[in-house]
KEKE-3310 file (N, C-alpha, C; in steps of 0.2 Angstrom, whole numbers, plus 5000, padded with zeros to 4 digits):
npx = (4935:4947:4953:4969:4981:4995:5013:5019:5008:5005:5017:5017:5006:5010:5021:5015:5007:5017:5023:5013:5012:5025:5025:5016:5021:5033:5030:5023:5033:5042:5034:5032:5045:5047:5039:5044:5057:5075:5081:5070:5065:5065:5058:5046:5041:5039:5030:5018:5016:5014:5003:4993:4991:4987:4974:4967:4969:4963:4950:4944:4940:4930:4921:4918:4912:4901:4894:4892:4883:4872:4868:4875:4885:4894:4902:4916:4923:4919:4925:4939:4940:4937:4948:4958:4956:4957:4970:4976:4973:4979:4992:4996:5002:5015:5032:5047:5060:5071:5083:5088:5101:5113:5124:5123:5117:5120:5131:5128)
npy = (4828:4839:4851:4856:4868:4868:4871:4871:4874:4887:4893:4892:4899:4912:4914:4914:4926:4935:4934:4940:4953:4957:4957:4966:4978:4979:4983:4994:5003:5004:5010:5022:5028:5029:5040:5052:5064:5063:5073:5078:5067:5061:5070:5071:5058:5055:5065:5062:5048:5050:5059:5051:5040:5047:5052:5041:5030:5032:5035:5026:5013:5018:5022:5011:5003:5010:5009:4995:4994:4999:4989:4986:4975:4971:4982:4984:4976:4982:4994:4991:4986:4997:5005:4998:4998:5012:5014:5007:5014:5026:5023:5021:5032:5034:5037:5028:5031:5025:5024:5036:5048:5051:5059:5073:5079:5090:5088:5092)
npz = (5103:5102:5090:5086:5081:5081:5082:5069:5060:5064:5061:5047:5044:5048:5039:5027:5029:5030:5018:5009:5014:5012:4998:4994:5000:4994:4981:4984:4989:4979:4969:4975:4975:4961:4958:4960:4956:4959:4967:4975:4981:4994:5002:4995:4995:5009:5012:5004:5009:5023:5022:5016:5025:5036:5032:5027:5035:5048:5045:5036:5043:5051:5042:5034:5044:5046:5034:5034:5045:5040:5032:5021:5018:5008:5006:5011:5001:4989:4991:4991:4978:4970:4974:4969:4955:4953:4956:4946:4935:4938:4937:4924:4916:4922:4922:4921:4933:4937:4930:4929:4927:4940:4942:4939:4950:4963:4977:4993)
capx = (4942:4949:4958:4974:4985:5002:5018:5020:5003:5006:5023:5015:5001:5014:5025:5010:5005:5023:5024:5008:5014:5031:5024:5012:5025:5038:5027:5021:5039:5045:5030:5033:5051:5046:5035:5048:5064:5080:5082:5065:5062:5064:5052:5039:5038:5037:5024:5013:5015:5010:4996:4988:4990:4983:4968:4963:4970:4958:4943:4942:4937:4923:4916:4916:4908:4894:4891:4890:4878:4867:4866:4879:4891:4899:4906:4924:4925:4918:4931:4945:4940:4938:4955:4963:4955:4960:4978:4978:4972:4984:4999:4997:5006:5021:5038:5052:5065:5076:5089:5090:5108:5113:5130:5122:5115:5126:5131:5128)
capy = (4829:4846:4852:4861:4870:4866:4876:4871:4877:4894:4896:4892:4905:4918:4914:4916:4933:4939:4935:4944:4959:4959:4958:4973:4984:4980:4986:5001:5007:5005:5015:5029:5030:5031:5046:5059:5065:5061:5078:5079:5061:5060:5074:5069:5051:5056:5069:5058:5043:5052:5062:5046:5037:5052:5053:5035:5025:5033:5036:5020:5008:5021:5023:5004:5001:5014:5005:4988:4995:5001:4983:4985:4971:4971:4989:4983:4973:4987:4999:4988:4985:5004:5008:4994:5001:5019:5014:5004:5019:5031:5021:5021:5037:5034:5036:5025:5035:5021:5024:5043:5049:5055:5063:5080:5082:5093:5085:5097)
capz = (5102:5101:5085:5087:5075:5082:5080:5062:5057:5066:5057:5040:5043:5049:5033:5022:5030:5029:5010:5007:5016:5008:4991:4994:5002:4989:4975:4986:4990:4972:4965:4978:4973:4954:4957:4962:4954:4964:4971:4980:4982:5001:5005:4992:4998:5016:5012:5002:5013:5029:5021:5014:5031:5040:5029:5026:5041:5053:5043:5033:5048:5053:5036:5033:5050:5045:5028:5036:5050:5035:5028:5015:5020:5003:5006:5011:4995:4984:4992:4988:4970:4968:4975:4964:4948:4953:4956:4940:4930:4939:4935:4916:4914:4926:4919:4925:4934:4940:4926:4929:4929:4946:4942:4938:4956:4967:4983:4998)
cpx = (4943:4954:4963:4978:4992:5007:5019:5014:5003:5012:5021:5010:5005:5018:5021:5008:5011:5024:5019:5010:5020:5030:5020:5017:5031:5036:5025:5027:5042:5041:5031:5039:5051:5043:5039:5055:5069:5080:5076:5061:5060:5058:5045:5036:5036:5031:5018:5011:5011:5003:4991:4986:4986:4976:4964:4964:4965:4951:4940:4938:4930:4918:4914:4911:4901:4891:4888:4884:4871:4864:4870:4886:4896:4903:4913:4926:4924:4924:4937:4946:4940:4945:4960:4962:4958:4967:4980:4978:4977:4991:5001:5002:5013:5027:5043:5058:5071:5083:5091:5098:5109:5119:5129:5119:5120:5125:5132:5131)
cpy = (4836:4847:4857:4862:4867:4872:4876:4875:4885:4897:4896:4898:4911:4919:4917:4924:4937:4940:4940:4951:4962:4961:4965:4979:4985:4984:4994:5006:5009:5010:5022:5032:5033:5038:5052:5059:5064:5067:5079:5073:5060:5064:5072:5063:5052:5060:5065:5052:5045:5055:5056:5042:5041:5052:5046:5030:5026:5033:5030:5015:5011:5021:5016:5001:5004:5010:4999:4989:4997:4995:4982:4982:4970:4977:4988:4980:4978:4993:4997:4988:4992:5007:5004:4997:5008:5019:5011:5010:5025:5029:5020:5026:5038:5033:5033:5030:5031:5021:5031:5044:5053:5059:5071:5083:5084:5090:5091:5095)
cpz = (5099:5095:5087:5081:5076:5080:5073:5058:5058:5061:5049:5039:5044:5042:5028:5023:5028:5021:5007:5008:5012:5001:4990:4995:4997:4983:4977:4986:4983:4968:4968:4975:4965:4953:4957:4959:4960:4969:4977:4982:4990:5004:5002:4994:5005:5016:5010:5006:5020:5028:5020:5020:5036:5038:5029:5032:5046:5051:5039:5038:5050:5047:5034:5038:5049:5039:5030:5041:5046:5031:5022:5017:5015:5002:5006:5004:4989:4985:4989:4981:4967:4969:4970:4957:4948:4953:4949:4934:4931:4937:4928:4914:4917:4921:4924:4926:4937:4936:4925:4931:4935:4947:4942:4945:4960:4974:4988:5004)
residu = (MET:GLU:ALA:THR:ILE:GLY:LYS:SER:GLY:VAL:LEU:ILE:ALA:ASP:PHE:GLU:ALA:VAL:CYS:ARG:LYS:VAL:THR:PHE:MET:GLY:ALA:TYR:GLU:ALA:SER:MET:VAL:GLU:LEU:PHE:PRO:THR:ARG:SER:ARG:TYR:SER:GLY:VAL:ALA:PHE:CYS:HIS:ASN:LEU:ALA:PHE:ALA:LEU:PHE:ALA:GLY:SER:THR:PRO:MET:LEU:LEU:GLU:TRP:PHE:CYS:SER:LEU:GLY:ARG:VAL:MET:ALA:PRO:ALA:TYR:LEU:MET:ALA:PHE:CYS:ALA:ILE:LEU:LEU:LEU:LEU:SER:THR:CYS:GLY:TRP:GLU:GLY:ARG:TYR:GLN:ASP:GLU:LEU:SER:HIS:ILE:PRO:VAL:GLU)
# end
C-alpha cells in the first residue's frame, strides 16, 4: 500500500512554510527600517540588503558543501548558530526610530 499525502497535506505543509517565511521576513524588514534615519532609509536598506545577498547567497552553499565533504556534517548548524548569536549581539544597541518626527524632513 502506497502512502499519499493528498491535497490537504500539501496545503498544511505550504501554510506552515509560508508562516515561517513571513515570521522571518517581518522581523528582517522591521529591523532594516530601524537601522537608518528616515532621510537615508531607502538607500541604506537597498545597499545593505543587496550587499548581504551578493556576499552570502552565492558563497554559503559552496562553503557548506566544502565543509560537509571534509566530514563536518554539523557545519550548517554551527553556521546558523553563529549567525544567530552575532545578530543577537548586534541588536543590543539599536535605537527605535519608529516614533521619529517626520515633519522636519523637507519634501523635495
